SELO-693234 format. One record per residue (C-alpha): residue number from 1; x, y, z. Coordinates in nm, 2 decimals. Last residue first. Example, Ala and Ser with C-alpha at 12.3 -4.5 7.8 and 13.67 -1.06 7.14 Angstrom:
<tivexs>
k / px / py / pz
2 / 1.37 / -0.11 / 0.71
1 / 1.23 / -0.45 / 0.78
</tivexs>
This chain:
<tivexs>
k / px / py / pz
531 / -2.10 / 1.62 / -0.05
530 / -1.90 / 1.67 / -0.35
529 / -1.89 / 1.95 / -0.62
528 / -1.82 / 1.99 / -0.96
527 / -1.60 / 2.19 / -1.19
526 / -1.64 / 2.03 / -1.59
525 / -1.75 / 1.70 / -1.71
524 / -1.76 / 1.64 / -2.10
523 / -2.10 / 1.48 / -2.17
522 / -2.19 / 1.17 / -2.43
521 / -2.19 / 1.08 / -2.75
520 / -2.31 / 0.71 / -2.84
519 / -2.46 / 0.57 / -2.53
518 / -2.42 / 0.62 / -2.17
517 / -2.67 / 0.43 / -1.93
516 / -2.87 / 0.70 / -1.73
515 / -3.03 / 0.83 / -2.05
514 / -3.20 / 1.17 / -2.12
513 / -2.89 / 1.42 / -2.08
512 / -2.60 / 1.19 / -2.17
511 / -2.45 / 1.02 / -1.91
510 / -2.08 / 1.02 / -1.80
509 / -1.91 / 0.77 / -1.83
508 / -1.71 / 0.61 / -1.45
507 / -1.36 / 0.52 / -1.41
506 / -1.32 / 0.34 / -1.08
505 / -1.04 / 0.30 / -0.83
504 / -0.88 / 0.10 / -0.59
503 / -0.51 / 0.22 / -0.53
502 / -0.23 / 0.14 / -0.72
501 / -0.33 / 0.08 / -1.06
500 / -0.23 / -0.26 / -1.17
499 / -0.31 / -0.45 / -0.76
498 / -0.54 / -0.24 / -0.56
497 / -0.50 / -0.05 / -0.25
496 / -0.80 / 0.08 / -0.02
495 / -0.76 / 0.35 / 0.19
494 / -0.69 / 0.61 / -0.10
493 / -1.03 / 0.57 / -0.27
492 / -1.07 / 0.65 / -0.62
491 / -1.29 / 0.81 / -0.84
490 / -1.25 / 0.88 / -1.16
489 / -1.46 / 1.09 / -1.40
488 / -1.50 / 1.02 / -1.76
487 / -1.65 / 1.14 / -2.09
486 / -1.39 / 1.27 / -2.31
485 / -1.32 / 0.99 / -2.48
484 / -1.55 / 1.01 / -2.78
483 / -1.57 / 1.40 / -2.81
482 / -1.19 / 1.42 / -2.86
481 / -0.97 / 1.56 / -2.57
480 / -1.04 / 1.69 / -2.27
479 / -1.23 / 1.58 / -1.91
478 / -1.10 / 1.34 / -1.70
477 / -1.28 / 1.51 / -1.38
476 / -1.14 / 1.39 / -1.07
475 / -1.29 / 1.21 / -0.73
474 / -1.05 / 1.16 / -0.45
473 / -1.20 / 0.96 / -0.13
472 / -1.02 / 0.93 / 0.16
471 / -1.16 / 1.20 / 0.36
470 / -1.35 / 1.45 / 0.10
469 / -1.17 / 1.50 / -0.22
468 / -1.17 / 1.75 / -0.51
467 / -0.99 / 1.69 / -0.86
466 / -1.05 / 1.95 / -1.13
465 / -0.90 / 1.96 / -1.51
464 / -0.81 / 1.61 / -1.52
463 / -0.67 / 1.48 / -1.84
462 / -0.58 / 1.08 / -1.85
461 / -0.49 / 0.96 / -2.12
460 / -0.38 / 0.58 / -2.18
459 / -0.08 / 0.36 / -2.07
458 / -0.23 / 0.29 / -1.69
457 / -0.60 / 0.41 / -1.71
456 / -0.63 / 0.50 / -1.30
455 / -0.28 / 0.59 / -1.31
454 / -0.03 / 0.53 / -1.00
453 / 0.22 / 0.79 / -0.82
452 / 0.36 / 0.74 / -0.44
451 / 0.53 / 0.91 / -0.19
450 / 0.63 / 1.22 / -0.41
449 / 0.75 / 1.49 / -0.19
448 / 0.63 / 1.77 / 0.08
447 / 0.72 / 1.60 / 0.42
446 / 0.91 / 1.29 / 0.32
445 / 1.14 / 1.34 / 0.66
444 / 0.90 / 1.46 / 0.87
443 / 0.92 / 1.80 / 1.02
442 / 0.63 / 1.92 / 0.84
441 / 0.41 / 1.67 / 0.94
440 / 0.10 / 1.51 / 0.72
439 / 0.17 / 1.69 / 0.38
438 / 0.33 / 1.34 / 0.19
437 / 0.25 / 1.42 / -0.21
436 / 0.06 / 1.14 / -0.43
435 / 0.09 / 1.19 / -0.79
434 / -0.15 / 1.10 / -1.00
433 / 0.01 / 1.02 / -1.34
432 / -0.02 / 1.11 / -1.73
431 / 0.08 / 0.87 / -2.01
430 / -0.12 / 1.07 / -2.25
429 / -0.26 / 1.41 / -2.12
428 / -0.22 / 1.63 / -1.82
427 / -0.08 / 1.55 / -1.50
426 / -0.28 / 1.51 / -1.17
425 / -0.22 / 1.62 / -0.78
424 / -0.30 / 1.42 / -0.50
423 / -0.23 / 1.61 / -0.20
422 / -0.17 / 1.38 / 0.18
421 / -0.31 / 1.45 / 0.52
420 / -0.24 / 1.08 / 0.70
419 / -0.52 / 0.83 / 0.85
418 / -0.49 / 0.59 / 0.63
417 / -0.51 / 0.84 / 0.33
416 / -0.65 / 1.15 / 0.39
415 / -0.71 / 1.42 / 0.13
414 / -0.60 / 1.76 / -0.04
413 / -0.67 / 1.85 / -0.37
412 / -0.50 / 1.91 / -0.73
411 / -0.57 / 1.96 / -1.07
410 / -0.33 / 1.98 / -1.35
409 / -0.55 / 2.22 / -1.64
408 / -0.28 / 2.49 / -1.70
407 / -0.03 / 2.29 / -1.85
406 / 0.32 / 2.30 / -1.69
405 / 0.29 / 1.92 / -1.58
404 / 0.31 / 1.81 / -1.94
403 / 0.70 / 1.88 / -1.94
402 / 0.77 / 1.60 / -1.67
401 / 0.99 / 1.69 / -1.35
400 / 0.67 / 1.59 / -1.12
399 / 0.61 / 1.72 / -0.79
398 / 0.80 / 2.05 / -0.76
397 / 0.76 / 2.27 / -0.47
396 / 0.71 / 2.65 / -0.52
395 / 0.67 / 2.73 / -0.15
394 / 0.62 / 2.47 / 0.11
393 / 0.54 / 2.54 / 0.50
392 / 0.42 / 2.94 / 0.38
391 / 0.31 / 3.10 / 0.67
390 / 0.00 / 3.28 / 0.67
389 / -0.01 / 3.67 / 0.74
388 / -0.17 / 3.59 / 1.03
387 / -0.11 / 3.24 / 1.13
386 / -0.37 / 2.97 / 1.17
385 / -0.31 / 2.98 / 0.77
384 / -0.03 / 2.77 / 0.75
383 / 0.04 / 2.77 / 0.41
382 / 0.14 / 2.49 / 0.12
381 / 0.25 / 2.59 / -0.22
380 / 0.29 / 2.39 / -0.58
379 / 0.45 / 2.32 / -0.88
378 / 0.36 / 2.22 / -1.25
377 / 0.09 / 2.49 / -1.32
376 / 0.02 / 2.66 / -0.98
375 / -0.14 / 2.44 / -0.71
374 / -0.24 / 2.60 / -0.45
373 / -0.29 / 2.42 / -0.08
372 / -0.40 / 2.60 / 0.23
371 / -0.35 / 2.45 / 0.63
370 / -0.58 / 2.51 / 0.92
369 / -0.91 / 2.40 / 0.81
368 / -0.89 / 2.07 / 1.00
367 / -0.98 / 1.91 / 0.65
366 / -0.70 / 2.10 / 0.50
365 / -0.81 / 2.36 / 0.23
364 / -0.81 / 2.33 / -0.09
363 / -0.70 / 2.57 / -0.42
362 / -0.64 / 2.41 / -0.77
361 / -0.56 / 2.58 / -1.12
360 / -0.36 / 2.87 / -1.08
359 / -0.31 / 2.94 / -1.36
358 / -0.48 / 3.05 / -1.70
357 / -0.12 / 3.07 / -1.86
356 / 0.06 / 3.28 / -1.66
355 / 0.32 / 2.99 / -1.56
354 / 0.26 / 3.04 / -1.18
353 / 0.54 / 2.94 / -0.98
352 / 0.52 / 3.19 / -0.67
351 / 0.21 / 3.25 / -0.46
350 / 0.17 / 3.62 / -0.34
349 / -0.07 / 3.59 / -0.05
348 / -0.32 / 3.82 / 0.07
347 / -0.46 / 3.85 / 0.42
346 / -0.79 / 3.92 / 0.64
345 / -1.05 / 4.03 / 0.41
344 / -1.40 / 4.08 / 0.58
343 / -1.67 / 3.92 / 0.39
342 / -1.99 / 3.89 / 0.57
341 / -2.16 / 4.22 / 0.44
340 / -2.46 / 4.21 / 0.68
339 / -2.25 / 4.13 / 0.96
338 / -2.22 / 3.77 / 1.12
337 / -1.85 / 3.72 / 0.99
336 / -1.71 / 3.53 / 0.70
335 / -1.29 / 3.60 / 0.76
334 / -1.18 / 3.65 / 0.36
333 / -0.82 / 3.54 / 0.28
332 / -0.73 / 3.63 / -0.09
331 / -0.45 / 3.44 / -0.30
330 / -0.30 / 3.64 / -0.55
329 / -0.15 / 3.41 / -0.88
328 / 0.20 / 3.55 / -1.01
327 / 0.27 / 3.50 / -1.40
326 / -0.04 / 3.73 / -1.49
325 / -0.40 / 3.64 / -1.52
324 / -0.41 / 3.47 / -1.19
323 / -0.65 / 3.51 / -0.89
322 / -0.69 / 3.25 / -0.59
321 / -1.02 / 3.29 / -0.35
320 / -1.04 / 3.17 / 0.00
319 / -1.31 / 3.19 / 0.22
318 / -1.29 / 3.16 / 0.61
317 / -1.53 / 3.04 / 0.88
316 / -1.70 / 2.78 / 0.76
315 / -1.53 / 2.48 / 0.96
314 / -1.47 / 2.30 / 0.67
313 / -1.26 / 2.63 / 0.51
312 / -1.43 / 2.76 / 0.24
311 / -1.26 / 2.74 / -0.16
310 / -1.25 / 2.98 / -0.44
309 / -1.16 / 2.99 / -0.76
308 / -1.09 / 3.29 / -1.04
307 / -0.86 / 3.17 / -1.30
306 / -0.76 / 3.39 / -1.59
305 / -0.97 / 3.49 / -1.87
304 / -0.94 / 3.88 / -1.83
303 / -0.87 / 3.98 / -1.47
302 / -0.93 / 4.38 / -1.51
301 / -0.98 / 4.49 / -1.18
300 / -1.06 / 4.32 / -0.86
299 / -1.38 / 4.41 / -0.72
298 / -1.59 / 4.29 / -0.43
297 / -1.92 / 4.33 / -0.39
296 / -2.20 / 4.24 / -0.10
295 / -2.57 / 4.16 / -0.04
294 / -2.60 / 4.07 / -0.40
293 / -2.89 / 4.17 / -0.59
292 / -3.23 / 3.95 / -0.68
291 / -3.23 / 3.73 / -0.39
290 / -3.44 / 3.45 / -0.47
289 / -3.76 / 3.42 / -0.24
288 / -3.97 / 3.13 / -0.16
287 / -3.69 / 2.85 / -0.11
286 / -3.54 / 3.05 / 0.03
285 / -3.53 / 3.40 / 0.12
284 / -3.17 / 3.34 / 0.40
283 / -3.02 / 3.28 / 0.05
282 / -2.83 / 3.62 / 0.07
281 / -2.59 / 3.68 / -0.23
280 / -2.22 / 3.75 / -0.22
279 / -2.02 / 3.89 / -0.53
278 / -1.69 / 3.82 / -0.61
277 / -1.61 / 4.05 / -0.93
276 / -1.37 / 4.06 / -1.23
275 / -1.37 / 4.37 / -1.38
274 / -1.37 / 4.34 / -1.69
273 / -1.37 / 4.02 / -1.64
272 / -1.71 / 3.86 / -1.49
271 / -1.80 / 3.69 / -1.22
270 / -1.67 / 3.49 / -0.87
269 / -1.98 / 3.38 / -0.68
268 / -2.03 / 3.35 / -0.30
267 / -2.37 / 3.24 / -0.18
266 / -2.45 / 3.30 / 0.20
265 / -2.70 / 3.18 / 0.43
264 / -2.65 / 2.79 / 0.42
263 / -2.48 / 2.76 / 0.74
262 / -2.20 / 2.61 / 0.58
261 / -2.17 / 2.90 / 0.36
260 / -2.19 / 2.82 / -0.01
259 / -1.93 / 2.83 / -0.27
258 / -1.93 / 2.90 / -0.67
257 / -1.66 / 2.96 / -0.91
256 / -1.50 / 3.11 / -1.24
255 / -1.21 / 2.96 / -1.45
254 / -1.43 / 2.63 / -1.55
253 / -1.47 / 2.72 / -1.91
252 / -1.27 / 3.01 / -2.03
251 / -1.44 / 3.37 / -1.99
250 / -1.82 / 3.51 / -2.06
249 / -1.87 / 3.49 / -1.70
248 / -2.16 / 3.69 / -1.70
247 / -2.17 / 4.08 / -1.58
246 / -2.47 / 4.22 / -1.39
245 / -2.56 / 3.85 / -1.23
244 / -2.94 / 3.76 / -1.21
243 / -3.02 / 3.48 / -0.95
242 / -3.22 / 3.26 / -1.17
241 / -3.54 / 3.07 / -1.08
240 / -3.66 / 2.77 / -0.87
239 / -3.61 / 2.49 / -1.10
238 / -3.76 / 2.16 / -0.94
237 / -3.55 / 1.83 / -0.92
236 / -3.62 / 1.44 / -0.98
235 / -3.53 / 1.14 / -0.85
234 / -3.36 / 0.91 / -1.04
233 / -3.29 / 0.58 / -0.86
232 / -3.46 / 0.72 / -0.53
231 / -3.26 / 0.75 / -0.21
230 / -3.30 / 1.10 / -0.07
229 / -3.28 / 1.33 / -0.42
228 / -3.59 / 1.52 / -0.37
227 / -3.42 / 1.79 / -0.18
226 / -3.25 / 1.90 / -0.51
225 / -3.42 / 2.22 / -0.54
224 / -3.21 / 2.41 / -0.85
223 / -3.12 / 2.77 / -0.84
222 / -2.99 / 2.91 / -1.19
221 / -2.69 / 3.14 / -1.17
220 / -2.73 / 3.43 / -1.40
219 / -2.60 / 3.58 / -1.71
218 / -2.65 / 3.33 / -1.95
217 / -2.62 / 3.43 / -2.32
216 / -2.30 / 3.63 / -2.23
215 / -2.10 / 3.29 / -2.18
214 / -2.19 / 3.09 / -1.91
213 / -2.43 / 3.04 / -1.60
212 / -2.32 / 2.93 / -1.27
211 / -2.52 / 2.65 / -1.13
210 / -2.68 / 2.65 / -0.78
209 / -2.79 / 2.32 / -0.61
208 / -3.03 / 2.35 / -0.31
207 / -3.17 / 2.16 / -0.05
206 / -2.87 / 1.94 / 0.06
205 / -2.84 / 2.10 / 0.39
204 / -2.46 / 2.11 / 0.35
203 / -2.54 / 2.35 / 0.05
202 / -2.45 / 2.24 / -0.33
201 / -2.22 / 2.46 / -0.52
200 / -2.18 / 2.40 / -0.91
199 / -1.94 / 2.54 / -1.15
198 / -1.89 / 2.65 / -1.52
197 / -2.23 / 2.57 / -1.60
196 / -2.32 / 2.44 / -1.98
195 / -2.40 / 2.61 / -2.34
194 / -2.12 / 2.84 / -2.37
193 / -1.88 / 2.68 / -2.65
192 / -2.18 / 2.45 / -2.80
191 / -2.40 / 2.75 / -2.88
190 / -2.63 / 2.93 / -2.66
189 / -2.86 / 2.89 / -2.40
188 / -2.89 / 2.73 / -2.09
187 / -3.19 / 2.48 / -2.00
186 / -2.99 / 2.23 / -1.71
185 / -3.11 / 1.91 / -1.87
184 / -3.15 / 1.66 / -1.64
183 / -2.93 / 1.34 / -1.48
182 / -3.04 / 1.14 / -1.18
181 / -2.83 / 0.80 / -1.03
180 / -2.52 / 0.79 / -1.22
179 / -2.30 / 0.52 / -1.06
178 / -2.03 / 0.46 / -0.81
177 / -1.88 / 0.08 / -0.81
176 / -1.93 / 0.09 / -0.53
175 / -2.17 / 0.17 / -0.31
174 / -2.22 / 0.53 / -0.14
173 / -2.06 / 0.75 / -0.42
172 / -2.37 / 0.83 / -0.60
171 / -2.33 / 1.05 / -0.90
170 / -2.57 / 1.30 / -0.95
169 / -2.60 / 1.49 / -1.30
168 / -2.64 / 1.84 / -1.46
167 / -2.66 / 1.88 / -1.82
166 / -2.62 / 2.11 / -2.12
165 / -2.90 / 2.31 / -2.33
164 / -2.77 / 2.11 / -2.65
163 / -2.74 / 2.38 / -2.92
162 / -2.46 / 2.22 / -3.11
161 / -2.59 / 1.87 / -3.11
160 / -2.84 / 1.69 / -2.83
159 / -2.62 / 1.44 / -2.75
158 / -2.29 / 1.62 / -2.69
157 / -2.37 / 1.76 / -2.34
156 / -2.13 / 1.98 / -2.17
155 / -2.12 / 1.95 / -1.83
154 / -2.27 / 2.01 / -1.45
153 / -2.17 / 1.75 / -1.21
152 / -2.28 / 1.71 / -0.86
151 / -2.08 / 1.43 / -0.68
150 / -2.24 / 1.25 / -0.38
149 / -2.22 / 1.03 / -0.04
148 / -1.89 / 1.24 / 0.00
147 / -1.66 / 1.10 / 0.28
146 / -1.63 / 1.39 / 0.58
145 / -1.36 / 1.26 / 0.86
144 / -1.41 / 1.12 / 1.18
143 / -1.71 / 0.92 / 1.06
142 / -2.00 / 0.82 / 1.29
141 / -2.13 / 0.48 / 1.21
140 / -2.51 / 0.47 / 1.16
139 / -2.68 / 0.13 / 1.16
138 / -3.07 / 0.20 / 0.96
137 / -3.32 / -0.06 / 1.03
136 / -3.64 / -0.12 / 0.83
135 / -3.93 / 0.04 / 0.92
134 / -4.18 / -0.08 / 1.17
133 / -4.58 / -0.05 / 1.21
132 / -4.81 / -0.01 / 1.51
131 / -5.19 / -0.12 / 1.55
130 / -5.51 / 0.06 / 1.52
129 / -5.47 / 0.18 / 1.18
128 / -5.08 / 0.17 / 1.15
127 / -4.90 / 0.41 / 1.40
126 / -4.54 / 0.41 / 1.28
125 / -4.24 / 0.27 / 1.47
124 / -3.90 / 0.38 / 1.33
123 / -3.59 / 0.20 / 1.37
122 / -3.23 / 0.35 / 1.46
121 / -2.90 / 0.18 / 1.49
120 / -2.58 / 0.32 / 1.68
119 / -2.26 / 0.15 / 1.56
118 / -1.95 / 0.31 / 1.72
117 / -1.70 / 0.41 / 1.40
116 / -1.61 / 0.75 / 1.60
115 / -1.81 / 0.77 / 1.91
114 / -1.49 / 0.85 / 2.18
113 / -1.39 / 1.11 / 1.88
112 / -1.67 / 1.34 / 1.99
111 / -1.79 / 1.60 / 1.70
110 / -2.16 / 1.54 / 1.81
109 / -2.37 / 1.46 / 1.52
108 / -2.71 / 1.68 / 1.45
107 / -3.03 / 1.47 / 1.40
106 / -3.29 / 1.69 / 1.19
105 / -3.60 / 1.44 / 1.14
104 / -3.75 / 1.38 / 0.81
103 / -4.13 / 1.23 / 0.73
102 / -4.38 / 1.47 / 0.92
101 / -4.72 / 1.36 / 0.80
100 / -4.86 / 1.31 / 1.13
99 / -4.61 / 1.39 / 1.43
98 / -4.31 / 1.23 / 1.44
97 / -4.19 / 1.22 / 1.76
96 / -3.79 / 1.20 / 1.85
95 / -3.75 / 1.20 / 2.19
94 / -3.50 / 0.99 / 2.16
93 / -3.63 / 0.62 / 2.28
92 / -3.40 / 0.33 / 2.41
91 / -3.34 / -0.01 / 2.29
90 / -2.98 / -0.08 / 2.47
89 / -3.11 / -0.45 / 2.58
88 / -3.38 / -0.49 / 2.33
87 / -3.15 / -0.43 / 2.05
86 / -3.28 / -0.28 / 1.77
85 / -3.48 / -0.44 / 1.46
84 / -3.83 / -0.50 / 1.59
83 / -4.08 / -0.68 / 1.43
82 / -4.41 / -0.65 / 1.32
81 / -4.71 / -0.86 / 1.31
80 / -4.72 / -0.95 / 1.66
79 / -4.38 / -0.83 / 1.88
78 / -4.11 / -1.03 / 1.65
77 / -3.75 / -0.94 / 1.77
76 / -3.47 / -0.91 / 1.52
75 / -3.17 / -0.68 / 1.69
74 / -2.93 / -0.45 / 1.61
73 / -2.70 / -0.25 / 1.83
72 / -2.66 / 0.06 / 2.07
71 / -3.04 / 0.13 / 2.01
70 / -3.22 / 0.37 / 1.91
69 / -3.61 / 0.50 / 1.87
68 / -3.80 / 0.71 / 1.62
67 / -4.16 / 0.81 / 1.70
66 / -4.48 / 0.79 / 1.51
65 / -4.78 / 0.97 / 1.36
64 / -5.10 / 0.92 / 1.18
63 / -5.07 / 0.97 / 0.81
62 / -4.67 / 0.92 / 0.78
61 / -4.61 / 0.86 / 0.42
60 / -4.33 / 0.71 / 0.26
59 / -3.96 / 0.68 / 0.22
58 / -3.90 / 0.83 / 0.58
57 / -3.60 / 1.05 / 0.65
56 / -3.30 / 1.07 / 0.89
55 / -3.12 / 1.37 / 0.85
54 / -2.75 / 1.52 / 0.93
53 / -2.74 / 1.92 / 0.92
52 / -2.53 / 1.99 / 1.24
51 / -2.24 / 1.76 / 1.12
50 / -2.00 / 1.73 / 1.40
49 / -1.89 / 1.41 / 1.34
48 / -1.93 / 1.26 / 1.01
47 / -2.27 / 1.09 / 0.95
46 / -2.30 / 1.23 / 0.55
45 / -2.64 / 1.32 / 0.44
44 / -2.77 / 1.21 / 0.07
43 / -3.09 / 1.03 / 0.20
42 / -3.05 / 0.91 / 0.58
41 / -3.32 / 0.64 / 0.55
40 / -3.58 / 0.48 / 0.71
39 / -3.83 / 0.26 / 0.47
38 / -4.21 / 0.30 / 0.44
37 / -4.33 / -0.05 / 0.27
36 / -4.59 / -0.22 / 0.47
35 / -4.72 / -0.50 / 0.31
34 / -4.61 / -0.75 / 0.52
33 / -4.55 / -0.64 / 0.85
32 / -4.28 / -0.47 / 0.88
31 / -4.03 / -0.29 / 0.70
30 / -3.72 / -0.46 / 0.63
29 / -3.39 / -0.53 / 0.77
28 / -3.08 / -0.38 / 0.74
27 / -2.97 / 0.02 / 0.62
26 / -2.59 / 0.09 / 0.63
25 / -2.50 / 0.40 / 0.69
24 / -2.14 / 0.53 / 0.71
23 / -2.00 / 0.20 / 0.53
22 / -1.68 / 0.15 / 0.56
21 / -1.68 / -0.02 / 0.90
20 / -1.50 / 0.11 / 1.20
19 / -1.41 / -0.13 / 1.48
18 / -1.65 / -0.12 / 1.76
17 / -1.59 / 0.13 / 2.02
16 / -1.72 / 0.05 / 2.40
15 / -2.04 / 0.24 / 2.48
14 / -2.10 / 0.54 / 2.66
13 / -2.38 / 0.72 / 2.54
12 / -2.20 / 0.98 / 2.27
11 / -2.53 / 1.04 / 2.10
10 / -2.57 / 1.38 / 2.26
9 / -2.81 / 1.26 / 2.53
8 / -3.09 / 1.10 / 2.34
7 / -3.36 / 1.08 / 2.59
6 / -3.44 / 0.77 / 2.82
5 / -3.82 / 0.69 / 2.83
4 / -3.87 / 0.38 / 2.73
3 / -4.20 / 0.32 / 2.57
2 / -4.49 / 0.11 / 2.68
1 / -4.68 / -0.07 / 2.39
</tivexs>
């Protein structure tokens, strides 16, 4: 077979933009010839502009080698025993030869608005004995905003009694309704109050997950290899070991946190209480070598059981840390540098409105990394972090007047709704609502006000400890109350309206440890990660 010779010049070949589709990556067609079953897939990777870690995968063996090709559209052209699923008119080689035994190909996606929504189709042709075989096709549309494909959720598992080891579950957000596709024990020790992770961090490279131990019996961060989570229904993970902590969190569930730098090099962890510490661990030795001590430690004195939450800016340049055990909340902003000790403090903020009861409860950068959102009880503040020191655009703003909003567990996050930046903040308890706040344009007439409200459980309880969003998809933990009704995760699509609840949403029940189909007592979810 004669192959075309044009290379992939950053994936932004001149094309007429097609209307954006909902799916990031759509698999189509089937492997050929009959009996050949190696598929091409993107695994758990998002196809957003600028994603340097995007990959294409083969789900089966590649003993003799092959090549990945692209086209600007689909095709269906029989060629002997196999079928070309790419448009012949735009078919081109992208210089991605797959050597024998190689089953993955990195494909850095350009951050170029001119190609957002345009379809690019891929197919792998592999040597198969003395002939060629072909995978299915994979059509990719580059998204303007990050939209999650997975929610990685640790939780407290009631299905195994008072000394259950806890749970780590993967919620697949790539189809609707979302469903849990992998779940396992996390092996923590202790009683029902301290046997599960308070937080999880997952690298953009999707190789590793990090679970924060809780209580004096789990003074470590457990490291899992989750690279097997490609397209299988219940992909296994491998426990690589533990990163020791000199002082365990030993505090209220969910008030310690983990983040990973965008390049996967640094793990940031808040732990302890007297003093509370921000540790920075060097992950460059993974998977073979785990760090045994932090590369950098910053102490903050006696913070008690108050919140110590973090967020990483989407551009990877800033780390924000919010602390609170008093009626005022301190936010620390750090530049992430190339130094051996990467964190350099840029600024501090005194955020008004905290009620002093384990507040604040949310901290979130905007998708363009220029804004920072902080929820403190029933109020919020919003900062321009391009200025130094940051400038408050809204300070101590009220998003609801109901008394239940003063409880400490009300979550909040920034999201994109119909192309507009909004915040989604949640109330706690029976009759609680999600409130949508306009944060798009500081000079706009509705800036900082509630422009919509809805419930995913009309007339019933929502108890949201944590909300996170990527793009238009909001995921919220519904995790307090009796064990027989506190096992839910809300998934909300802010771009899709629905009668009754306002927005298309799904309430997904957490599975118990050994079953994907929940039965009887189940798991209360906690702080989680979207990727």
